[in-house]
C-alpha positions as a Markdown table, in Angstrom:
| # | Residue | x | y | z |
|---|---|---|---|---|
| 1 | Met | -16.8 | 24.8 | 1.7 |
| 2 | Asn | -17.7 | 25.0 | -2.3 |
| 3 | Thr | -14.8 | 23.8 | -3.6 |
| 4 | Ser | -14.5 | 21.0 | -1.2 |
| 5 | Arg | -18.1 | 20.3 | -1.2 |
| 6 | Arg | -18.0 | 20.2 | -5.0 |
| 7 | Thr | -14.9 | 17.9 | -4.7 |
| 8 | Leu | -17.3 | 15.6 | -3.2 |
| 9 | Leu | -20.0 | 15.7 | -5.2 |
| 10 | Ile | -18.1 | 14.5 | -8.1 |
| 11 | Ala | -16.3 | 12.0 | -6.7 |
| 12 | Gly | -18.7 | 10.5 | -4.4 |
| 13 | Ala | -20.8 | 10.1 | -7.6 |
| 14 | Ser | -18.3 | 8.2 | -9.7 |
| 15 | Thr | -19.6 | 4.0 | -10.1 |
| 16 | Leu | -18.1 | 1.1 | -11.2 |
| 17 | Ala | -20.0 | -1.6 | -13.3 |
| 18 | Ala | -20.2 | -4.4 | -11.0 |
| 19 | Pro | -20.7 | -7.5 | -12.9 |
| 20 | Ala | -24.5 | -8.4 | -13.1 |
| 21 | Leu | -25.8 | -11.1 | -11.1 |
| 22 | Ala | -29.2 | -12.9 | -11.4 |
| 23 | Gln | -29.5 | -13.4 | -7.8 |
| 24 | Ser | -31.4 | -11.7 | -5.9 |
| 25 | Gly | -30.1 | -10.8 | -2.1 |
| 26 | Pro | -28.3 | -8.1 | -0.5 |
| 27 | Val | -26.1 | -6.0 | -2.1 |
| 28 | Leu | -22.4 | -6.0 | -0.9 |
| 29 | Arg | -21.0 | -2.2 | -1.9 |
| 30 | Leu | -17.5 | -1.3 | -1.7 |
| 31 | Gly | -16.0 | 1.8 | -1.9 |
| 32 | Ile | -12.2 | 2.4 | -3.3 |
| 33 | Leu | -11.2 | 5.8 | -1.9 |
| 34 | Gly | -7.8 | 6.3 | -3.9 |
| 35 | Asp | -5.5 | 8.4 | -5.6 |
| 36 | Leu | -6.8 | 9.5 | -9.0 |
| 37 | Ser | -5.2 | 12.5 | -10.3 |
| 38 | Gly | -2.0 | 13.0 | -7.3 |
| 39 | Pro | 1.2 | 11.6 | -7.5 |
| 40 | Tyr | 0.3 | 8.0 | -6.3 |
| 41 | Arg | -2.1 | 7.7 | -9.6 |
| 42 | Asp | -0.2 | 5.0 | -11.0 |
| 43 | Leu | 0.3 | 3.0 | -8.2 |
| 44 | Ser | -3.5 | 3.4 | -7.8 |
| 45 | Gly | -6.9 | 5.0 | -9.3 |
| 46 | Leu | -7.7 | 2.9 | -12.1 |
| 47 | Gly | -5.3 | -0.4 | -11.7 |
| 48 | Thr | -6.7 | -0.8 | -8.3 |
| 49 | Ala | -10.3 | -0.8 | -9.8 |
| 50 | Ala | -9.3 | -3.7 | -12.3 |
| 51 | Cys | -8.1 | -5.5 | -9.4 |
| 52 | Val | -11.0 | -5.2 | -7.4 |
| 53 | Arg | -13.2 | -6.1 | -10.5 |
| 54 | Gln | -10.4 | -9.4 | -10.7 |
| 55 | Ala | -10.9 | -10.6 | -7.2 |
| 56 | Ile | -15.1 | -10.1 | -7.5 |
| 57 | Ala | -14.1 | -12.2 | -11.1 |
| 58 | Asp | -12.4 | -14.9 | -9.3 |
| 59 | Ala | -14.8 | -15.3 | -6.3 |
| 60 | Ala | -17.6 | -16.0 | -8.5 |
| 61 | Arg | -14.9 | -18.9 | -10.4 |
| 62 | Ala | -15.0 | -20.1 | -7.0 |
| 63 | Gly | -18.7 | -20.3 | -6.7 |
| 64 | Ile | -18.5 | -16.9 | -3.8 |
| 65 | Ala | -21.2 | -15.0 | -6.1 |
| 66 | Pro | -22.7 | -12.6 | -3.5 |
| 67 | Gln | -24.1 | -9.1 | -5.3 |
| 68 | Val | -21.5 | -7.0 | -5.4 |
| 69 | Glu | -21.2 | -2.7 | -6.2 |
| 70 | Val | -17.9 | -0.8 | -6.7 |
| 71 | Leu | -17.4 | 2.7 | -6.8 |
| 72 | His | -14.8 | 5.0 | -6.7 |
| 73 | Ala | -13.8 | 8.7 | -5.5 |
| 74 | Asp | -10.4 | 10.8 | -5.2 |
| 75 | His | -9.0 | 11.7 | -2.0 |
| 76 | Gln | -6.5 | 14.0 | -3.6 |
| 77 | His | -4.5 | 13.8 | -0.3 |
| 78 | Lys | -7.2 | 16.4 | 1.7 |
| 79 | Pro | -7.7 | 14.9 | 4.9 |
| 80 | Asp | -10.9 | 16.2 | 4.9 |
| 81 | Ile | -12.1 | 15.7 | 1.5 |
| 82 | Gly | -11.4 | 11.8 | 2.1 |
| 83 | Val | -13.3 | 11.8 | 5.5 |
| 84 | Gln | -16.1 | 13.5 | 3.7 |
| 85 | Ile | -16.4 | 11.1 | 1.3 |
| 86 | Ala | -15.8 | 8.4 | 3.6 |
| 87 | Arg | -18.7 | 9.5 | 6.2 |
| 88 | Gln | -21.4 | 10.1 | 3.0 |
| 89 | Trp | -20.9 | 6.3 | 2.0 |
| 90 | Tyr | -21.4 | 4.7 | 4.9 |
| 91 | Asp | -24.0 | 7.1 | 5.9 |
| 92 | Arg | -26.2 | 7.6 | 2.9 |
| 93 | Gln | -24.8 | 5.3 | -0.1 |
| 94 | Asp | -25.4 | 1.9 | 1.8 |
| 95 | Val | -21.4 | 0.9 | 1.9 |
| 96 | Asp | -19.8 | -1.7 | 3.8 |
| 97 | Ala | -16.4 | -1.5 | 3.1 |
| 98 | Ile | -14.4 | 1.3 | 1.8 |
| 99 | Leu | -10.6 | 0.2 | 0.6 |
| 100 | Glu | -7.5 | 1.6 | -0.5 |
| 101 | Val | -7.0 | 5.0 | 0.9 |
| 102 | Asn | -3.5 | 5.5 | -0.2 |
| 103 | Asn | -2.8 | 8.4 | 2.5 |
| 104 | Ser | -2.1 | 7.8 | 6.5 |
| 105 | Ala | -3.5 | 10.5 | 8.0 |
| 106 | Ile | -6.6 | 9.9 | 5.9 |
| 107 | Ala | -6.5 | 6.4 | 6.6 |
| 108 | Leu | -6.0 | 6.8 | 10.5 |
| 109 | Ala | -9.5 | 8.6 | 10.8 |
| 110 | Ile | -11.2 | 6.5 | 8.6 |
| 111 | Ala | -10.1 | 3.6 | 10.7 |
| 112 | Asp | -11.8 | 5.5 | 13.7 |
| 113 | Leu | -15.0 | 6.0 | 11.4 |
| 114 | Ala | -15.2 | 2.8 | 10.6 |
| 115 | Arg | -15.3 | 1.9 | 13.9 |
| 116 | Asp | -17.9 | 4.5 | 14.9 |
| 117 | Lys | -20.3 | 3.2 | 12.9 |
| 118 | Asp | -19.7 | -0.5 | 12.8 |
| 119 | Lys | -18.5 | -0.9 | 9.2 |
| 120 | Val | -15.5 | -2.1 | 7.3 |
| 121 | Phe | -12.1 | -0.9 | 6.8 |
| 122 | Leu | -9.9 | -2.6 | 4.2 |
| 123 | Ala | -6.4 | -0.5 | 4.6 |
| 124 | Thr | -5.0 | -1.8 | 1.3 |
| 125 | Gly | -3.1 | 1.5 | 1.2 |
| 126 | Pro | -1.8 | 3.4 | 3.8 |
| 127 | Ala | 1.9 | 2.3 | 5.3 |
| 128 | Thr | 1.9 | 3.3 | 8.7 |
| 129 | Ala | 1.9 | 0.6 | 11.3 |
| 130 | Asp | 0.2 | 2.4 | 13.8 |
| 131 | Leu | -2.9 | 1.1 | 11.9 |
| 132 | His | -1.9 | -2.3 | 13.9 |
| 133 | Gly | -0.3 | -1.0 | 16.5 |
| 134 | Pro | -1.7 | 2.0 | 19.1 |
| 135 | Arg | -4.4 | 2.8 | 16.7 |
| 136 | Cys | -5.8 | -0.6 | 15.9 |
| 137 | Gly | -9.6 | -1.4 | 15.8 |
| 138 | Pro | -12.2 | -4.4 | 15.6 |
| 139 | Asn | -13.7 | -2.8 | 12.5 |
| 140 | His | -9.8 | -2.6 | 10.3 |
| 141 | Val | -7.4 | -4.8 | 8.9 |
| 142 | His | -4.1 | -3.4 | 7.2 |
| 143 | Trp | -3.2 | -5.5 | 4.7 |
| 144 | Thr | -0.7 | -4.9 | 2.3 |
| 145 | Tyr | 2.2 | -3.1 | 3.4 |
| 146 | Asp | 3.4 | -0.9 | 6.2 |
| 147 | Thr | 6.3 | 1.1 | 7.4 |
| 148 | Trp | 7.7 | -1.6 | 10.1 |
| 149 | Met | 8.0 | -4.1 | 7.1 |
| 150 | Leu | 9.4 | -1.5 | 4.3 |
| 151 | Ala | 12.1 | -0.4 | 7.5 |
| 152 | Asn | 13.2 | -3.5 | 8.3 |
| 153 | Gly | 13.4 | -5.1 | 4.4 |
| 154 | Ala | 15.9 | -2.8 | 2.8 |
| 155 | Gly | 17.0 | -1.0 | 6.2 |
| 156 | Thr | 18.2 | -3.9 | 7.4 |
| 157 | Ala | 20.0 | -5.2 | 4.8 |
| 158 | Thr | 22.1 | -2.2 | 3.6 |
| 159 | Val | 22.9 | -1.5 | 6.6 |
| 160 | Arg | 24.9 | -5.5 | 6.8 |
| 161 | Ala | 25.6 | -4.9 | 3.2 |
| 162 | Gly | 27.9 | -1.6 | 3.8 |
| 163 | Gly | 25.5 | 1.1 | 4.2 |
| 164 | Asp | 25.4 | 2.1 | 7.6 |
| 165 | Thr | 25.3 | 6.5 | 7.6 |
| 166 | Trp | 21.6 | 7.6 | 6.6 |
| 167 | Phe | 20.5 | 10.7 | 5.7 |
| 168 | Phe | 16.1 | 10.7 | 5.2 |
| 169 | Leu | 14.2 | 12.5 | 2.6 |
| 170 | Thr | 11.1 | 12.5 | 4.2 |
| 171 | Ala | 7.7 | 13.8 | 3.3 |
| 172 | Asp | 5.9 | 15.9 | 5.6 |
| 173 | Tyr | 2.8 | 14.4 | 6.7 |
| 174 | Ala | 2.0 | 10.8 | 9.1 |
| 175 | Phe | 3.4 | 8.4 | 6.3 |
| 176 | Gly | 6.3 | 9.8 | 6.0 |
| 177 | His | 7.1 | 10.6 | 9.6 |
| 178 | Ala | 6.2 | 6.7 | 10.7 |
| 179 | Leu | 8.5 | 5.7 | 7.6 |
| 180 | Glu | 11.0 | 7.9 | 8.7 |
| 181 | Arg | 10.7 | 6.9 | 12.5 |
| 182 | Asp | 10.8 | 3.0 | 12.0 |
| 183 | Ser | 13.6 | 3.2 | 9.2 |
| 184 | Lys | 16.2 | 5.2 | 11.8 |
| 185 | Ala | 15.0 | 2.6 | 14.6 |
| 186 | Ala | 15.8 | -0.5 | 12.0 |
| 187 | Val | 18.7 | 1.7 | 10.7 |
| 188 | Glu | 20.1 | 1.9 | 13.9 |
| 189 | Arg | 19.3 | -1.7 | 16.2 |
| 190 | Ala | 21.1 | -2.9 | 12.6 |
| 191 | Gly | 24.2 | -1.2 | 14.1 |
| 192 | Gly | 23.8 | 2.3 | 11.4 |
| 193 | Arg | 23.3 | 5.5 | 12.7 |
| 194 | Val | 21.3 | 8.4 | 11.2 |
| 195 | Leu | 23.0 | 11.8 | 10.6 |
| 196 | Gly | 20.1 | 13.8 | 9.5 |
| 197 | Gln | 16.5 | 14.1 | 7.7 |
| 198 | Ala | 14.9 | 16.6 | 5.3 |
| 199 | Arg | 11.1 | 16.9 | 5.4 |
| 200 | Tyr | 9.3 | 18.5 | 2.0 |
| 201 | Pro | 6.1 | 19.8 | 2.1 |
| 202 | Phe | 3.8 | 17.3 | 0.6 |
| 203 | Pro | 1.8 | 16.6 | -1.7 |
| 204 | Asn | 2.9 | 20.0 | -3.6 |
| 205 | Thr | 6.9 | 19.5 | -3.9 |
| 206 | Thr | 8.6 | 18.6 | -7.5 |
| 207 | Asp | 11.7 | 20.6 | -6.8 |
| 208 | Phe | 13.9 | 18.7 | -4.1 |
| 209 | Ser | 17.1 | 20.2 | -5.3 |
| 210 | Ser | 17.6 | 22.5 | -1.8 |
| 211 | Phe | 16.9 | 19.1 | 0.4 |
| 212 | Leu | 19.2 | 17.2 | -2.1 |
| 213 | Leu | 22.0 | 19.3 | -0.9 |
| 214 | Gln | 21.1 | 18.6 | 3.1 |
| 215 | Ala | 21.8 | 15.2 | 2.2 |
| 216 | Gln | 25.3 | 15.2 | -0.1 |
| 217 | Ala | 26.3 | 17.3 | 2.8 |
| 218 | Ser | 25.6 | 15.1 | 5.4 |
| 219 | Arg | 28.3 | 12.7 | 3.8 |
| 220 | Ala | 26.1 | 10.1 | 4.2 |
| 221 | Lys | 26.2 | 6.6 | 2.4 |
| 222 | Val | 22.6 | 6.3 | 2.6 |
| 223 | Leu | 19.6 | 8.6 | 1.2 |
| 224 | Gly | 16.5 | 6.7 | 2.8 |
| 225 | Leu | 13.8 | 7.7 | 0.7 |
| 226 | Ala | 10.4 | 8.1 | 3.3 |
| 227 | Asn | 8.1 | 9.0 | 0.1 |
| 228 | Ala | 6.1 | 7.4 | -2.4 |
| 229 | Gly | 4.6 | 7.6 | -6.1 |
| 230 | Thr | 5.6 | 10.3 | -7.8 |
| 231 | Asp | 7.9 | 11.9 | -5.2 |
| 232 | Ile | 10.5 | 8.7 | -5.4 |
| 233 | Val | 10.4 | 9.4 | -9.5 |
| 234 | Asn | 11.2 | 12.9 | -9.2 |
| 235 | Ser | 14.1 | 12.7 | -6.1 |
| 236 | Val | 15.9 | 9.7 | -7.7 |
| 237 | Lys | 15.8 | 11.1 | -11.3 |
| 238 | Gln | 17.3 | 15.0 | -9.3 |
| 239 | Ala | 19.7 | 13.0 | -7.1 |
| 240 | Gln | 20.7 | 11.1 | -10.1 |
| 241 | Glu | 21.3 | 15.3 | -11.3 |
| 242 | Phe | 23.4 | 16.4 | -8.5 |
| 243 | Gly | 25.8 | 13.3 | -8.9 |
| 244 | Leu | 24.6 | 12.1 | -5.1 |
| 245 | Pro | 25.1 | 7.9 | -6.5 |
| 246 | Arg | 28.4 | 9.0 | -8.4 |
| 247 | His | 30.0 | 10.3 | -5.1 |
| 248 | Gly | 29.4 | 6.9 | -3.1 |
| 249 | Met | 25.7 | 7.3 | -1.9 |
| 250 | Arg | 22.9 | 4.7 | -2.3 |
| 251 | Met | 19.8 | 5.2 | -2.5 |
| 252 | Val | 17.2 | 3.1 | -0.6 |
| 253 | Ala | 13.5 | 3.7 | -1.9 |
| 254 | Leu | 11.6 | 2.5 | 0.9 |
| 255 | Leu | 8.2 | 2.5 | -0.4 |
| 256 | Gly | 9.6 | 2.1 | -3.4 |
| 257 | Leu | 7.3 | -0.4 | -6.2 |
| 258 | Leu | 7.5 | -1.9 | -9.6 |
| 259 | Gly | 5.7 | 1.2 | -11.4 |
| 260 | Asp | 8.0 | 3.6 | -9.2 |
| 261 | Val | 10.8 | 1.5 | -11.0 |
| 262 | Lys | 9.5 | 1.3 | -14.4 |
| 263 | Ala | 8.7 | 5.2 | -14.2 |
| 264 | Leu | 12.3 | 6.3 | -14.0 |
| 265 | Gly | 14.0 | 3.7 | -16.6 |
| 266 | Pro | 16.3 | 1.0 | -16.0 |
| 267 | Ala | 19.5 | 3.3 | -16.7 |
| 268 | Ala | 18.2 | 5.6 | -13.3 |
| 269 | Ala | 16.7 | 2.9 | -11.5 |
| 270 | Gln | 19.7 | 0.4 | -11.5 |
| 271 | Gly | 21.2 | -0.8 | -8.0 |
| 272 | Leu | 17.7 | 0.9 | -6.1 |
| 273 | Leu | 16.9 | -1.7 | -3.1 |
| 274 | Val | 13.3 | -2.0 | -2.7 |
| 275 | Thr | 11.1 | -4.3 | -0.5 |
| 276 | Glu | 7.9 | -5.7 | -1.7 |
| 277 | Pro | 5.1 | -8.3 | -1.4 |
| 278 | Phe | 4.6 | -9.2 | -4.8 |
| 279 | Tyr | 5.8 | -8.8 | -7.7 |
| 280 | Trp | 4.6 | -9.8 | -11.1 |
| 281 | Asp | 6.9 | -12.3 | -12.5 |
| 282 | Leu | 7.7 | -14.1 | -8.9 |
| 283 | Asn | 6.3 | -17.5 | -9.0 |
| 284 | Asp | 3.9 | -19.2 | -11.2 |
| 285 | Arg | 0.6 | -18.3 | -9.4 |
| 286 | Thr | 1.5 | -14.3 | -9.5 |
| 287 | Arg | 2.6 | -14.9 | -13.5 |
| 288 | Gly | -1.3 | -16.3 | -13.6 |
| 289 | Phe | -3.0 | -13.4 | -11.7 |
| 290 | Thr | -1.0 | -11.1 | -14.1 |
| 291 | Gln | -2.3 | -13.0 | -17.1 |
| 292 | Arg | -6.0 | -12.8 | -15.9 |
| 293 | Val | -6.1 | -9.0 | -15.2 |
| 294 | Leu | -3.9 | -7.5 | -17.7 |
| 295 | Pro | -6.6 | -7.1 | -20.3 |
| 296 | Gln | -8.8 | -5.0 | -17.8 |
| 297 | Met | -5.3 | -2.9 | -16.6 |
| 298 | Pro | -4.9 | 0.6 | -17.8 |
| 299 | Ser | -3.4 | 0.9 | -20.7 |
| 300 | Gly | 0.9 | -0.1 | -20.6 |
| 301 | Ile | 0.3 | -0.8 | -16.4 |
| 302 | Tyr | 1.4 | -4.0 | -15.0 |
| 303 | Pro | -0.3 | -4.4 | -11.4 |
| 304 | Ser | 2.1 | -2.8 | -8.7 |
| 305 | Thr | 1.7 | -4.2 | -5.0 |
| 306 | Asn | -0.9 | -1.8 | -4.3 |
| 307 | His | -2.9 | -3.2 | -6.6 |
| 308 | Ala | -2.5 | -6.7 | -5.9 |
| 309 | Gly | -3.2 | -5.8 | -2.1 |
| 310 | Ala | -6.8 | -4.6 | -3.2 |
| 311 | Tyr | -7.1 | -8.0 | -4.9 |
| 312 | Ser | -5.8 | -9.8 | -2.5 |
| 313 | Ala | -8.2 | -8.3 | 0.4 |
| 314 | Val | -10.9 | -8.5 | -1.3 |
| 315 | Leu | -11.1 | -11.6 | -2.1 |
| 316 | His | -11.0 | -13.0 | 1.1 |
| 317 | Tyr | -13.5 | -10.5 | 2.4 |
| 318 | Leu | -16.0 | -12.0 | -0.3 |
| 319 | Lys | -14.7 | -15.4 | 1.1 |
| 320 | Ala | -15.9 | -14.7 | 4.6 |
| 321 | Ala | -18.9 | -12.5 | 3.5 |
| 322 | Asn | -20.0 | -15.7 | 2.0 |
| 323 | Ala | -18.8 | -18.3 | 5.6 |
| 324 | Leu | -21.0 | -15.2 | 8.0 |
| 325 | Gly | -23.4 | -14.9 | 5.4 |
| 326 | Val | -23.7 | -11.5 | 2.7 |
| 327 | Ala | -26.7 | -10.4 | 5.8 |
| 328 | Gln | -25.0 | -10.7 | 9.0 |
| 329 | Ala | -21.6 | -8.8 | 7.2 |
| 330 | Lys | -23.7 | -6.1 | 6.6 |
| 331 | Ala | -25.3 | -5.6 | 9.4 |
| 332 | Ser | -22.2 | -5.8 | 11.6 |
| 333 | Gly | -18.5 | -4.7 | 10.8 |
| 334 | Arg | -17.1 | -5.9 | 13.4 |
| 335 | Ala | -18.6 | -9.2 | 13.2 |
| 336 | Gln | -17.0 | -9.4 | 9.4 |
| 337 | Ile | -13.8 | -8.4 | 10.3 |
| 338 | Ala | -13.7 | -11.6 | 13.3 |
| 339 | Gln | -14.7 | -13.8 | 10.6 |
| 340 | Met | -11.7 | -12.2 | 8.4 |
| 341 | Lys | -9.1 | -13.0 | 10.9 |
| 342 | Ala | -11.2 | -16.7 | 11.7 |
| 343 | Met | -10.3 | -17.3 | 8.4 |
| 344 | Pro | -7.0 | -18.6 | 6.6 |
| 345 | Thr | -5.8 | -16.1 | 3.4 |
| 346 | Asp | -4.7 | -17.8 | -0.1 |
| 347 | Asp | -4.6 | -16.1 | -3.0 |
| 348 | Asp | -2.8 | -15.8 | -5.9 |
| 349 | Cys | -0.8 | -12.1 | -5.1 |
| 350 | Phe | 1.0 | -13.1 | -1.5 |
| 351 | Gly | -0.1 | -17.1 | -1.3 |
| 352 | Pro | -0.9 | -18.4 | 2.3 |
| 353 | Gly | -1.1 | -16.3 | 5.0 |
| 354 | Met | -3.4 | -15.0 | 8.0 |
| 355 | Val | -5.1 | -12.3 | 9.4 |
| 356 | Arg | -3.6 | -11.3 | 13.4 |
| 357 | Ala | -5.5 | -10.5 | 15.7 |
| 358 | Asp | -4.4 | -6.7 | 15.6 |
| 359 | Gly | -5.8 | -6.5 | 12.2 |
| 360 | Arg | -2.2 | -7.1 | 10.4 |
| 361 | Lys | -2.1 | -9.7 | 7.2 |
| 362 | Ile | 0.7 | -11.7 | 7.5 |
| 363 | His | 3.0 | -12.9 | 4.4 |
| 364 | Pro | 5.9 | -13.2 | 3.0 |
| 365 | Val | 7.9 | -10.2 | 1.5 |
| 366 | Tyr | 11.2 | -9.9 | -0.4 |
| 367 | Leu | 14.2 | -7.8 | -1.4 |
| 368 | Phe | 14.2 | -6.8 | -4.7 |
| 369 | Glu | 16.7 | -5.0 | -6.7 |
| 370 | Ala | 16.1 | -3.0 | -9.7 |
| 371 | Lys | 18.2 | -4.6 | -13.0 |
| 372 | Pro | 20.8 | -2.8 | -14.7 |
| 373 | Pro | 19.6 | -2.0 | -18.7 |
| 374 | Ala | 21.8 | -5.3 | -19.7 |
| 375 | Glu | 19.7 | -8.0 | -17.9 |
| 376 | Val | 16.3 | -6.1 | -18.4 |
| 377 | Arg | 14.6 | -8.4 | -20.9 |
| 378 | Ala | 10.9 | -7.3 | -21.3 |
| 379 | Glu | 9.5 | -3.6 | -21.0 |
| 380 | Trp | 8.9 | -4.8 | -17.0 |
| 381 | Asp | 11.4 | -7.0 | -16.4 |
| 382 | Leu | 12.9 | -4.8 | -13.5 |
| 383 | Tyr | 13.7 | -6.6 | -11.0 |
| 384 | Arg | 16.2 | -9.1 | -9.6 |
| 385 | Leu | 15.2 | -11.2 | -6.2 |
| 386 | Ile | 18.1 | -11.0 | -4.1 |
| 387 | Gly | 16.5 | -12.3 | -0.7 |
| 388 | Ser | 12.9 | -13.6 | 1.1 |
| 389 | Ile | 11.8 | -12.4 | 4.6 |
| 390 | Pro | 9.5 | -15.4 | 5.8 |
| 391 | Ala | 5.6 | -14.1 | 7.0 |
| 392 | Asp | 6.4 | -15.0 | 10.7 |
| 393 | Gln | 9.1 | -12.7 | 10.3 |
| 394 | Ala | 8.5 | -9.5 | 8.1 |
| 395 | Met | 6.1 | -8.3 | 10.2 |
| 396 | Arg | 6.4 | -6.6 | 13.6 |
| 397 | Pro | 6.3 | -9.0 | 16.3 |
| 398 | Leu | 2.5 | -8.7 | 17.2 |
| 399 | Ser | 3.6 | -7.9 | 21.6 |
| 400 | Glu | 5.7 | -5.1 | 20.0 |
| 401 | Gly | 2.7 | -3.1 | 18.0 |
| 402 | Gly | 0.9 | -1.8 | 21.3 |
| 403 | Cys | -2.4 | -2.9 | 19.7 |
| 404 | Pro | -5.0 | -2.4 | 23.1 |
| 405 | Met | -6.9 | -5.8 | 21.2 |
| 406 | Val | -3.7 | -7.7 | 22.4 |
| 407 | Ser | -3.2 | -9.0 | 25.5 |
| 408 | Gly | 0.0 | -9.2 | 27.5 |
C-alpha cells in the first residue's frame, strides 16, 4: 500500500545521533520503535530516546563503551507498519536490537520476527503478559510492566479496600484484552465480581460517553480502566463530567503512568490508584537518575515508568554485550539474551533484579495514589506511596505462565 510504504520510509530514516567514540570495532545498532504521534506519545517518543542516550552515557562512564547507533521510528499503532519497519531494520540496516514497541499486537509479531532472524527484542513498552507466557522466546525479554503485574497490584488492593464490584472500560486490541483478562482474574481471586465491560475501538476513540453510561448503569463500585496514555486522560475527565466519582464509583488506572496523572491535573486525578515500578521521587537513586536525564527530556516532561524501562533495559543490554563481546552479541541474539539472563540487573530506576528463565525482568512494584491538590508541593510531586510488592511477589509465578522454555 503506497501510504504504508511512504510512512515506513520516512519513519525508518529517522536516526538519533550517538555519542562520538574514538575506538574502532563493531557497532551495536538499536532501534526504538514507539509512538511519536498517537495516544502514548508523551509516555514514549522523545522521552524514551533521551533515556536511551542516558543509558549509553552511563554505561560509558562505567567503562562500558561500545560504539552505539540509535534509530527511531513511529509504529502508528498499525501492525503492518510496525512489522515492516522492524523487518527493514533487521534485514537491511543491521539493527541488532529493537526496543519499546508500546503496542502489544505489534510486540507479539516482533517477538516472533526476532526469533526467526536471531536478533534481540527488548520489550520495554508492551504490557501483555503473554510475552513471557505462552509467547515467550529465546530472543526477547519482557522488561517494564505486564498485565498480570498491573492487575494484581491495583486490582487486588482495591478489592481488599472494599471495591468488590468492577466494570471495565477496555481498549479493543491485544493489550486491552490481556489487561482486562488478568484484572478480572485478580479481582475474582481477591473475592470480587466483574459486572461487565465496554470495549471501544482503538486508537480512534475520543468520546467515551456511551461506554461510561454503560459503566454507570452497572452500579459497580470500581471502573477499571484497561487502557493507557491519552485514553486514560480522556476517559477519566469524561467520567468526572458524568459524575461517576460523585456517585461512588472509584476509578483505577490499571496502566496509569505519571504523565497521565500530570495531564489530568491534581484536582481531576486525586484518589486515582496506579501500580508502577518507578517514580522519580521514590528514593535517592531514582532522584539521581532524574536529575541526570532531565536536561535531555522533552521540555516540561519528567521521566515515567515507560522511559525508565528503556533506560534500564538498554543499560543491561550494553553490560551483557560487553561481557559477551560485541561481535558475538551482534552474531547471535539468542546468545545475547542468554547473557542478559545470566547476569544480575542493577540500575538507578529499578534497583537490583534479574531476568528470569521465561524472559521476565524481576523488580519490586509500588502502589501509588494520586495526591489531592492540597498535598502537591511541586509540579511533578503527584504520588503518595501507599504500598509495595517485593520483587519475588510482584510478577506472575514462573510455574503459572505457560512459557514453553520453562520445564515442569
